[in-house]
N, C-alpha and C positions, 0 to 999 in steps of 0.2 A: 405628661401635664393635659390629658385629656377634660378631667373633672374641672380644671382652674380654666381651662382656656372657653371651656361650656360656662361659667360663673362669668365670665369676661363677656363673651357674647351676650348673654342673659341680662348685665346689667346694663349693656350698653342700649338693648332694648326696652329695658323700664324705663330707663332714664328718657329715652323719645317718647315713650305712651305717658307717662310723668307730666312731661313738658305739654305735651298734647290737651292732658286732661286738667291742666291747673295745678298749685302746689298745694302742700299739706295745708297750709293756712288757708287758702280759698274755700277749703272743703270743711273747714272746722274741725279738722282731723289734729295730727303730732305737732306741736309747735303751736298750740292755739292758747290763750290766757283763759285762767277761770279764777276769780276774785283776786288777780293779782300774780298767781302762779302761772308758769310756764308748764305745759304737759309736754312731756318728751318722751319718745319711744328708745328703747336701748335693746339691741339685738344681743343675746349673750346662750353660749352654750350651759347649759346647768352641771357644771363639774366644778370642784373645788377649786380651781383657779379663779372665779368670780364671785367667792364667799365676801371679799370687801365691798364690792357692788352691793348686794344684799345687806351685807350688815350695816353700810353707810346709808341706805335707805331706813333701815329700821332704827338707827339712832339720830335720823332727823339731819343727816348733814346736808340731802340734796334739798330739805324744805327752808332750812338757813337760806341756802342760794335761790330761793323762790322758784324750785325747780319740782314738779310733780312728777315721778320716773315711773314707767310703765315697761316692765322687764318682757320681751319677747325672745322664748325659746328659740335655738338656731342649732343647727348641727356641726357648727365650726365656721373657722375665717373665711373660707371659701364660699359659705352661704351668707354669711352676713356683709360681703364685699356688695353683692348686687343690692342688698337692701338698703345699704347706706348712698350709696348711687343715685338708685333710684327716690328716694328721699321716703322710700315706707320707713327706715329708722332714721331717728336724728343723729346717734352715736352707735356704736358697736364695738364688742370685743372679739379679737381675732389674732390667731399667730403670725408672727413677721414674715414667715415663707410667704405666706396667703398673702399679705401685702405688699410684699415686695414684688411678686408675681403681678399682683394687679395694678403695680405703679409701672411694671416693665409694660405692662397692657396698655399705658397712658390712661388708666382710670383715676381719676381726679381726686386721692384720699390724703387725708394729713391725719398722722398720728396726735394725740395731743396730751398723752401719757401711759406711764407704764401699765400693762396688767398683769403681769408677773414674771419671776424668773426664778432659775435655778438656785438652790441651796448653795450649789458650789460644790459642794463634800461628796466625794466619791464613795457610792457606797451608803449616802444617808440623803439621797434625792427624793423627789415626789414623784418619780418614775425612773424607767431602765428596762433593760433586755433581760428578760428570762428566759429560762429552759426549763422542761418538765424534770421532776424532783430526780430520775435516775438515767437522765441525759449525759452521754459522756463529754458533751462542750463544756467549757469552763472557761473559753477567752472569746472574744467579738472576733478573732482573726480564724478562728473556727468556724464562721459562718458562712464563709464561701463554700457556693455550691448548693447552701439549706435554705430553706424556706422560713422567711421571717416575717410574722401579721403585724402591720401598720393600720391605725384607722382610716387613714387617706393615702392613697399611691400618690407619688410625687409631692410630697410635701413635708412638713418638718419633722415627720416620724422618719421616713427611710433618709431622709437628707442627715441626719444627726445620728443614726444606727450605722450608715456611712462612713461617718467621720470613727464611731468607736472603733469598726473593724480597721480603717486606715491605721490608727495609731497604735493598733495592737499588731500591725504588720501583716495584716490580712487583704485579699482583693476586695474590695469594695464592690466593683463591677460584678461580682460572680454571686454576690446575695440575691435570692430569687423572692420578691418581696410580693406579700397576697393582702388585699385588702379585708379586715375583718372590723366591727365594732368592738368599742373597747370591752361593754358588756359581756361579749363573748369568748374574749380571749380566754378566762380563766379556764374554760370546759374545754377549748380547742386544745391546750397547753397538756390538761390532763388526760386529755383523749389522743393527745401526740397526731392531731391532725397537721399543726405545725410543729418547726422544731425548735424554734423561739416566738418571742413576740415582745415588739415594743409599747411599755403598757404604762400609765400613768393612774394615778390615785383616782378613787379608792379600791378601783380593780386591781391595782399594784399590791395592795395589802391582801387582797381576797386571793390573787393566785397565790401570794407568799404563804397564805396559811394554809392552802392545801397543798404546799411542799415544792412548790415552783422555787427555782436557786437564780438570783441575781447574779448576772457574767460582767455587767457592764454598766455604767451610770451616763448614758448618750449624752445627756445634755452638758456634765461637765467633762466629757472627752471634747466636745466640740469646741468651747471657750469657757474661759474663767467668766465666773457670776453671768451666765447666759441670759438677756432677756428673751422671753420665749414669746410673748404677746403685750397687746397694746390696745389702749381704746381710742378710737379714730373715727374721724366724721369727713365729711366732703367738702370740698373748698367752696362750694356753692354756698353751705351753711356757714363758714367761715366769713365769707363774703359779707352775707346778708342778716347772718346772727351772730355776728364775733361775741358780744357781749354776753349771749348763751351760752356759747362755747367756753370761754373764760370762767363763766359761774359753774358749768359742768367740770370744767378740769378743777377748780378748788375742792368741787365736794368730791371729787374722786381721788383727788392725791389725797384728802383728809380721811378719806374711808380707808385707803391704801396704810396710810400712816397706822390708823387704829387698829385695823388688822394685824400687822406686823407685830402691835405692841401689847394685842389681847387676843393670843393663839386661840385662848378657852372660848371667847365669845365668837370668834371666825369658825372654829368646830359645832358650835352650838346653832349657829344660823343656817349651817349644811340642809337640815331636814326639812326645810322651810322652803327649800326650789329644788332638791335634788333626792333620789330614793338613795339614802345609804345607810345602812346597818348602823345604829349609835354605838355596838360594840368596836366596829371599824373603823368609825369615824374617830375614835377615841386613840387607836392605837396608829393612824397612818401618819404619815410626813406632810406637813402642808408644804406649799412652796414658800419662795422667799416674795415680798412685797416690799420692795425697797424703795418705790415711788421714783426711781431714776433709772432713766434708759441708758442702759450700757451701751454706749455707740460703737465701741470697738468688737464688740461679741456681735452686734448686727451686721458690721461689716463683714464678719467671719462666715456670718450664716450665708448675706448675699455671694460673698468670693466662691463658697461651697457651691451654692446653687448653680453659678455660672458652669464651676468645674463638671458638676452631675448635670447639665443639661436642661435644669427647668426654667431659665432663663437663656436667651441668644446674646445679649450683651450686658456690659456693668450697668447696672442701675446707680443713678444718684439720689443717694440716701438722703441728701439734702431737701431734695424735694418732698421725701415722705418725711421724715422726722421734725420735731420741734427743733 
């Protein structure tokens, strides 16, 4: 949990610094008005998952709500959390494991809307556990004692991989996890530097194009129709700018619905913010953008985190979820 604890400490430090220096409104930055339009900064990792955000900006859904969005790239939820707490970002996208850990550390965050969800289809999700093409491993149960790559340690990757191992009858405590960026995973698999990898699109398709075999859909194994990520903000913004939060939520929910209903347009927006080969974009599986948070699935995640030691005591999800 070292990375997430460091993030929490950083968030607290940044919050103190922000309070000392004044709010972003005072500085004329994020949250300021320009011709009746509210400028906001949104922290988001440049991956397939956030296509609705960029598509919604392109379609004018945020402009309809009087919001001018600047998207600031992050490396993931653990990096977005301190940005929101400090006021650097007005809103951000992050996975639920990062947000639950942050809430367990008493960071004042609140989820506004779903970010993305599993397709719920075994073997047809936008990510999964893959092994090299000639690997003898055919089941998640066989990962015990093996080395599995995840993008962040003690986060949503290893939590859901352990769920697959448990379901298959293996020992989740015996899996050896190593941290590796998603873009590096296909080559690591091909070079057999790891025994397996949890990987998501577009790198999931890239790995399979190179011969990697899918042995489990870890999101599907964790919970039916798992809600994976969410858009969130700080309790401070909700108290001080409740109307802005409502308008942002309305815009992102409209964006999610549009992306779900127009997958071709969601694919088409990807090259505008992410380095994705158009031929890969055509083939890859998109996440589900249901617009709904599956609370039961988030509770399952929280329970697994307690079992695996990511949090020390049960987290009240009512304080985090809308």
